C-alpha positions as CSV (number, residue, x, y, z in Angstrom):
1,M,18.9,-107.6,42.5
2,A,16.7,-106.9,45.6
3,Q,13.4,-105.1,45.1
4,K,13.5,-101.5,46.3
5,V,11.1,-100.4,49.1
6,A,9.3,-97.1,49.6
7,L,7.9,-96.0,53.0
8,H,5.0,-93.6,52.8
9,V,4.6,-91.9,56.2
10,Y,1.1,-90.9,57.5
11,L,-2.1,-92.0,56.0
12,G,-3.1,-88.5,55.0
13,H,-4.4,-86.6,52.0
14,I,-1.9,-87.7,49.3
15,T,-2.7,-91.4,49.0
16,A,-2.2,-91.0,45.2
17,L,1.5,-90.9,46.0
18,L,1.2,-94.6,46.0
19,S,1.1,-94.3,42.2
20,L,4.9,-94.6,42.6
21,T,4.4,-98.2,41.8
22,G,6.8,-99.5,39.2
23,P,8.7,-102.7,38.5
24,G,10.4,-103.9,41.6
25,L,9.2,-101.1,43.9
26,R,7.4,-102.4,47.0
27,Q,5.7,-100.0,49.3
28,I,4.8,-99.6,53.0
29,L,2.0,-97.3,54.1
30,N,2.0,-95.8,57.5
31,Y,-1.3,-94.8,59.2
32,A,-2.0,-93.1,62.5
33,N,-5.2,-94.9,63.8
34,N,-7.6,-95.7,61.0
35,S,-6.7,-99.4,60.3
36,S,-9.7,-100.2,58.3
37,R,-9.0,-97.3,55.9
38,A,-5.4,-98.4,55.6
39,Q,-6.3,-102.1,54.9
40,D,-9.0,-101.1,52.3
41,L,-6.3,-99.1,50.5
42,I,-3.9,-102.0,50.6
43,A,-6.5,-104.3,49.2
44,E,-7.2,-101.8,46.4
45,L,-3.5,-101.5,45.6
46,N,-3.0,-105.2,45.5
47,K,-5.4,-105.3,42.6
48,I,-2.9,-103.3,40.5
49,P,-1.3,-105.8,38.0
50,S,2.5,-106.2,38.6
51,S,5.0,-106.8,35.9
52,S,7.4,-108.0,38.5
53,P,5.5,-110.3,40.9
54,S,6.9,-110.4,44.5
55,P,7.7,-113.7,46.1
56,P,5.2,-114.7,48.8
57,S,7.5,-113.7,51.6
58,H,7.8,-110.2,50.2
59,P,4.5,-108.5,49.7
60,R,4.1,-105.6,47.3
61,F,2.2,-103.5,49.8
62,A,1.8,-103.4,53.6
63,A,0.5,-101.0,56.3
64,I,2.2,-100.2,59.6
65,Q,0.6,-98.2,62.4
66,A,2.6,-95.5,64.1
67,D,2.0,-92.0,65.5
68,V,4.7,-89.9,63.9
69,G,4.3,-87.3,66.6
70,D,6.0,-89.8,69.0
71,R,9.7,-90.4,68.5
72,P,9.8,-94.0,69.8
73,S,6.9,-94.8,67.4
74,V,8.8,-93.3,64.5
75,Q,11.8,-95.5,65.4
76,R,9.6,-98.6,65.7
77,L,8.0,-97.8,62.3
78,V,11.3,-97.7,60.5
79,K,12.6,-100.9,62.3
80,E,9.4,-102.8,61.4
81,A,9.5,-101.6,57.8
82,I,13.1,-102.8,57.4
83,S,12.3,-106.1,59.3
84,Q,9.3,-106.8,57.0
85,F,10.8,-105.8,53.7
86,G,14.5,-106.2,54.2
87,R,15.5,-102.8,53.1
88,L,14.5,-99.1,52.6
89,D,15.2,-97.0,49.6
90,V,12.7,-94.1,49.5
91,V,10.9,-92.3,52.3
92,I,7.9,-90.1,51.6
93,S,7.5,-88.0,54.8
94,N,3.9,-86.8,54.4
95,A,3.0,-86.0,58.0
96,G,1.3,-82.7,58.9
97,W,-1.2,-81.0,61.1
98,T,-3.2,-77.8,61.3
99,R,-6.2,-76.3,62.9
100,M,-8.2,-74.1,60.5
101,T,-8.3,-70.4,61.6
102,D,-8.4,-67.0,59.9
103,F,-4.8,-66.4,58.8
104,G,-5.3,-62.7,58.6
105,K,-6.3,-62.3,62.3
106,L,-3.3,-62.3,64.6
107,E,-5.3,-63.2,67.7
108,E,-6.4,-66.5,66.1
109,G,-2.7,-67.3,65.5
110,M,-1.8,-66.9,69.2
111,V,-2.8,-70.3,70.5
112,D,0.2,-72.0,72.0
113,E,-1.2,-75.5,71.6
114,D,-1.5,-74.9,67.8
115,W,2.1,-73.8,67.6
116,D,3.3,-76.8,69.6
117,K,1.3,-79.4,67.6
118,C,2.2,-77.8,64.2
119,F,5.9,-77.8,65.1
120,L,5.6,-81.4,66.3
121,Y,3.9,-82.8,63.2
122,N,5.2,-80.4,60.5
123,V,8.8,-80.3,61.6
124,K,10.0,-82.6,64.3
125,S,8.3,-85.7,62.8
126,H,10.4,-85.3,59.6
127,L,13.6,-84.8,61.6
128,W,12.9,-87.9,63.7
129,L,12.1,-90.0,60.6
130,M,15.3,-89.0,58.8
131,H,17.3,-89.8,61.9
132,A,15.7,-93.2,62.2
133,A,16.0,-94.1,58.5
134,K,19.4,-92.5,57.8
135,G,21.6,-95.6,58.2
136,E,19.4,-97.6,55.8
137,L,19.0,-94.8,53.3
138,E,22.8,-94.3,53.3
139,R,23.4,-98.0,52.7
140,N,21.1,-97.9,49.7
141,E,21.8,-94.3,48.5
142,G,18.2,-93.5,48.9
143,N,15.8,-90.6,48.7
144,F,13.9,-88.7,51.3
145,V,10.9,-86.5,50.2
146,V,9.1,-84.1,52.6
147,T,5.6,-82.8,51.9
148,A,5.6,-79.1,52.7
149,S,3.1,-76.5,51.5
150,L,2.7,-73.4,49.4
151,A,1.9,-71.8,52.8
152,G,5.5,-72.3,53.7
153,V,6.6,-70.3,50.6
154,K,4.0,-67.6,50.5
155,P,2.4,-66.4,53.8
156,S,-1.0,-67.9,53.6
157,G,-2.9,-71.0,54.4
158,S,-5.1,-72.5,57.1
159,S,-3.3,-70.9,60.0
160,L,-0.2,-68.8,61.0
161,P,1.4,-71.7,62.9
162,Y,0.9,-74.0,59.9
163,A,2.5,-71.5,57.5
164,V,5.5,-70.9,59.7
165,T,6.2,-74.5,60.4
166,K,5.8,-75.5,56.8
167,A,8.4,-72.9,56.0
168,A,10.6,-74.6,58.7
169,A,10.0,-78.0,57.0
170,I,11.3,-76.6,53.7
171,H,14.4,-75.3,55.4
172,L,14.8,-78.5,57.4
173,S,14.8,-80.4,54.1
174,K,17.5,-78.2,52.7
175,A,19.6,-78.6,55.9
176,L,19.2,-82.4,55.8
177,A,20.2,-82.4,52.1
178,V,23.5,-80.8,53.2
179,I,24.0,-83.0,56.3
180,C,23.1,-86.3,54.7
181,S,25.0,-85.9,51.5
182,P,26.5,-87.4,49.5
183,K,24.6,-90.7,50.0
184,I,21.1,-89.5,50.5
185,R,19.1,-87.0,48.4
186,V,16.5,-84.9,50.4
187,N,13.9,-82.7,48.7
188,S,10.5,-81.2,49.4
189,V,7.3,-80.6,47.5
190,S,5.0,-77.7,48.3
191,P,1.4,-78.0,46.9
192,G,-1.1,-75.3,46.9
193,L,-4.7,-76.0,48.0
194,L,-5.6,-79.6,47.1
195,L,-9.3,-80.6,47.0
196,T,-8.9,-83.6,49.2
197,E,-11.1,-84.7,52.0
198,W,-9.4,-82.1,54.2
199,G,-9.2,-79.4,51.5
200,L,-12.9,-79.6,50.8
201,K,-13.5,-78.3,54.4
202,F,-12.6,-74.8,53.2
203,P,-15.6,-72.6,52.4
204,E,-16.6,-72.7,48.7
205,E,-15.8,-69.0,48.3
206,K,-12.2,-69.7,49.6
207,I,-11.8,-72.5,47.1
208,E,-13.0,-70.3,44.3
209,A,-10.7,-67.5,45.4
210,A,-7.7,-69.9,45.5
211,T,-8.6,-71.2,42.0
212,Q,-8.8,-67.7,40.6
213,A,-5.4,-66.8,42.3
214,T,-3.7,-69.4,40.1
215,K,-2.2,-68.3,36.8
216,L,-3.6,-71.5,35.2
217,K,-7.1,-71.0,36.6
218,R,-7.0,-74.5,38.0
219,L,-5.9,-76.0,41.3
220,A,-3.2,-78.6,41.3
221,T,-4.5,-82.2,41.8
222,V,-3.2,-84.9,44.0
223,E,-2.1,-86.7,40.9
224,D,-0.1,-83.6,39.8
225,V,1.7,-83.6,43.2
226,A,2.3,-87.3,42.9
227,D,4.0,-86.8,39.5
228,H,6.5,-84.5,41.1
229,V,7.1,-86.7,44.1
230,R,7.8,-89.6,41.8
231,V,10.5,-87.6,40.0
232,L,12.1,-86.6,43.3
233,A,11.8,-90.1,44.7
234,T,13.7,-91.6,41.8
235,S,16.1,-88.8,40.8
236,R,19.8,-89.5,41.5
237,S,20.9,-85.9,40.7
238,T,18.5,-83.6,42.6
239,T,18.8,-82.6,46.3
240,G,18.0,-79.7,48.5
241,Q,15.2,-78.5,46.2
242,N,11.6,-77.4,47.0
243,I,9.2,-78.0,44.2
244,V,6.1,-75.7,44.2
245,V,3.0,-77.2,42.7
246,D,0.5,-74.4,42.8
247,G,-0.7,-73.5,39.3
248,G,1.4,-70.3,39.4
249,T,-0.2,-68.9,42.6
250,S,3.2,-67.9,44.0
251,L,4.3,-65.9,40.9
């Protein structure tokens, strides 16, 4: 039986999603421009012992550069992934963009460039990726998982354009689940604030306020989100769902 392949799109804040590793699951990491960071991560991942060693012609991990805000680049990314690994079973569509502003000030949410770029990376990139991967995912009855945000569920977050386009990403995922059934399962996961390299840019008082706003008095971690993505990426009976991972903030 051929080893399954997962494509993780965009070298962003949820690199722990690569803990999807399991017997027979090979993985491709997309990155936008930081090749050294990508290769360092690949080297680190290759140190993980494997209970199912891949033949030399089929590496366990690889990195492919592509700007997912450019449709031809997305198409090339999928073609290269299939060419290198022979198949595609799971796509983790983790692209996203924002510019940090004051969500509560309407004037700061009136920048056209922010709206255009948020819509490009938070919505259209997922649509383009599904369109490019659809044939292969249908052939393998695969899974497509979109990373959305709590900001798309509860009006909040780093900016108004970000919140609105993340809500659009959630609805897009549900629409794709309908359109691409019955062969492909499509779901989304919506984390609250994650203390990643990007999340730590928030002021300390905002991080503390976000923590206190949770019912569990703790922010979700990258590993928490990865656990939910792993379930969605392997489930054969779940589609059209948005899983909120926010410690109860949205309750």
